[in-house]
C-alpha positions, 0 to 999 in steps of 0.5 A: 523163332525165339533165339537163345544164347547161351554163355558157357564153356563148349567143352563142358558136358554139363554146359551141353546138356542144358544147352543141347535140350532146347534146339528144335523148329521153334528154338534156335540156339547159340552159344559163345565163350571164352577161348581160354577156358578152352583146349580145343580149336574153334573149328572142332568144338563148331562141328562138335556142337553142330551135333546137337543143333547148337550154333557156336559163335567165335570165342570172346576174351577172358573177362577183365576189368584191367585190360579195358581195350580188351574187355571193350572189343569182347562186349562190342562182338557180343552186342554185334551177335546179340543183334546179328542173329537178333537174340531174344534171351541169354543164359549164364551157365556158370556164375564166374566169370561169365555172369559180369558179361549180362552187365553190358548186354541189353536183353532178358538174362539167366544166371546158373550156379553150380557150386563153387561159383556162388558157394566159392569164389564169390564169397572168396571176393569178401574175405580178400585183403591187401592190395586186391580189396578194392577191385574185389569189392567192385567185382562183388558190387558188380555181381550185385547188381547183375544178380538183381537186374537178372530175369531169373537165377537157378542154381542146382542144389538148395545150398546154392539157391539159399547163398544166392538168396543170402549174398544178394537178396535175391528173390528170383531164384529156382532150384533146376538141377542139370539132372540125369536121362533116366530111361537112358541109363536103364535101358542102356547095355551095360555088358556091352559098353564096360570098358575093357580094362574093368571087364572081370574086376571088382572094383571101387569107382571114383568118377570125379577128375583126378584133380585136388578139389576132389580129394582122391586121396582120401579115397586111396588112404582109406582103402589102404586101411581095408582088411587085406582079405577085401583089398587084395580082390579090390582094384581102384578106378580113377578118370584122368579128366582133362589136365592131363598128369598135373603133380596132383595126378603124378602124386596120387598114382605114385601114392597107389603105386608105393602102397601097392594098390591095384588101380585103373586110371581111364582117360576118357569114357564115353556116356554109356561106357561111364553108365556101364562103369557105374552099373558094375562097380562094388562101390561108387565113392567120392569125397569132394573138398565141396560140391553142388548136386553131383550128376555123378552121384545122381548116374550112379543111384540111377545105375543102382550102385552102392554110393557113398558120399563124404561129410557135405551138406547135400540135398537132403530130398535126394540123398537122405536115407539113399546112401552112405554118408561120412559124417566127418572127414575121418579116414577111418569113418570113410574105410568102415563105410566102404567095408560096410559097401562092399560087403553088406550094404543095404539093398533098400537104399538102392531102390530108395536112391533110384526113387528119389532120382527118378522125382527130383533129378529126372533131366526131362522134367527138369528142364521142362522147369527151365523151359517153363520159366523160358516160357514166362520171360519171353512172353 
């Protein structure tokens, strides 16, 4: 039996999607995490992951070169896990800060970049000035060694793969998207799973959490500029996310109330309820500050939801001629696209969107690519 250890976040739905694909009679899956990144207790997380046949290991401390004794204790703990459970391969599911642990572990390892790690956090290490300059240079040097030592680097978008090659001159890179369960989304009973608060409503769905990086305020401003006859019948729908009632969220809700906009803020959606929400939405819209290949967009496309995306360099194989996309960050442009999406969305875009996801964003196909990489590494 082969044994894989993921260093990941047990509360991340994307991390669980990857790790849960591989447990079977021939492969055992373990997961270790930094406890500062989670809100739930170890026992609760352990029970949750056991449903996916993932063995959750007790957490380690956050990586820090400054807190040297904390660092040493965590390294010893990780090495103990590797020896005790006879781990064959390690997979880091978010480059920063999890990739640093691989430097101290003597096993083949993979690193997956997800977007903000390789596109924002790592490049920022080269831009810092002042007293942190030397420390950041050390961190970047460590990452350069780690990335070139890795058995394989995977990215969830073309831009991530290209940025990895540019920063680290790394050739062992692969495009592996998280993907979505296309057949499950198609076959789900959308009428049964639509949230009660949304039944009978015409709504615009903003599926990204209420956090600054997702710039929900842009959608609110654009919505406010819509013709009155359109917006009076519409409801804006948001998902609160895990960081509940931050100042940003307070400001968003205040803005909605001050502008007399109909809105619903959902705290949580099950997977099937989320798919149903896409399916019944008049428009799904997202305008993040940065992005990889957003699963939220792929799910919307699979559910045949009209889709409006912001002005980012999304992968052409998935997003060219499959949705409406902004060419700037101008609010008026977003208003125009929303009006088109509500009143006259091109039907051919929906069918093309579905076909592209099925070809290039199907989770089963993407995870089988990763399985092949694992097989090559272990053999």
